[in-house]
C-alpha angles and dihedrals in degrees: 000000000000121000111248092212092059092049094050092045089059091046091051092055092048095050091046090055090048090050091053091052093050092044089057091049092047091049095045095046108033092173090063094086094176089066090066091057092045090050090051090046094054094045092046090051090050090052091047093052090045089056090047090058086072090075111122094020127106090270116114107270090230090071099060093033103045103020096037093044092044092053092051091050091048090050089058090048090054090051090052092048088051089053090053090050091049090059095040095252127139112278094241098215096161099061091043093051089047093052094047092044094049092046093050091048089053092049090050093048095051091047101048104025099034119002102220118156095188093054090048089054089051093049094047093046091047093053092047093046095051092050095045092046089058090069096053097080090052096044098047101034115108092226095057121017104349094098094053122084093213092051092049090050092049091046095054091043089053089055090048090052092054091048094050091047089053092049091047091051092049091049091050094049093048093039094234107178093025133275126326135202136213091262100033132045124204116248093263093053093043090052090049091051091050091051091048093053091047090051091047091052091047089048088058090047087058088054089052091052089050091051092048091050091048093049093045089053091050091050091049090050093049089053088062098044130085108237097215103046103021093231127114119297128223094272090056091045094055091043092052093042090053090052093047092048091052091049093047091048091054097043101027087225112138131232130185139231128208119202110199131190123182112236116235095001094141090057090052091053093045096044103037105020135254093282090062089047090053090050090053092052092051092045092050090049092055093046092049096047090055089063098047129093128233107279096030114120123218114195135179102226098177144348098307096355125108135179131199124201112208110193119211091007130137125217091257093051091047090051090056091053091048089051091052092050092051092046090052090052092049094049090048091050091050090053093053116113120230110289095022119121118245126203125225130175144191119218134200118202125202134168128212113255130183091260089063089063115167095331113102091190090074091057092043090052091050093050090047091051090054090046090055089050091052090050092049092049092060106286127250090080142081133246132197128230114204108199089202086073104074094198092066095062123055117229112263129213101232094207090056091045092053091049091052091048091054092049093050095044 
């Protein structure tokens, strides 16, 4: 027979190490609220196993049985609550408190009223299994965790935990492996406990993979977003343009690009300061987004330069959108009180044509050419670039265009 104290000492060290890892994650990424619960779960489990080490000593048996077992049950509840938080679900404190409370009452009853080790194993395993099983629908559903490798791993490990708890309970009730005492498990029970702790540690490893995937996705998203305005940046613009050009080349269905430049932005910065200029950029972004459709992409391509990708849009339809954006700016300027800064813009409109092919630089050049025409005609207006008219678009060296695309991507 294996000494229970030795087993739980090893478990305490493992859960402490896991708690340190989660504490580092929670500190480094404060917006990942689930990490706080997973930190608390690991440290609570470490405390629970430390209390369980007192089995076989002069300490009252109720402490390691009820308190130690209750802490381990509560640790699993915290892990489940963290899972709910990770997926934006209600924490679910009430059912967790009820499960832990009922389980501890059962442990107390079958220690004081009728000392039965097998029944205590059944009660403890039942409480753990119910709590762990609550995470399976979230982890394996396609809507929530099903598409994530870490979530799938955690989901199948949760199922394995429930199965092993059931086998352990059956073995205890039927005395498979022989009898066991409060301070010593038989070899079958000791092996089951070792497997359960291994699965619990691996379950937490699945959580860690989920957190890493979430954080990696957030970093990738930030790399494609303009910090000031919150819209797409130039990298995202070129990436999306390349995709739209490839799609248009396959389907021969056009899309449009708007090139936008704010009129007099340098004077705003020089006369009112860069903070005012930043406010104008954000204000223009909000006004423009209100006139776009789902699927349209607004990007800040430079200091006061913006671009809009309009999927499945003809030149005439894109012109109507440009007109609506300019009208919004004019109405906003007319509503400005004396001393307030108004925003005006010039817009170039271009539509994908077969000669653009898979090279977004050709379409960017066409939209820029139209933008320059709008500027030269007096600003605060839009101009169209018809790629069917060769004179509107300067000839491009394709080798240079490809090099620029690679640098911008």
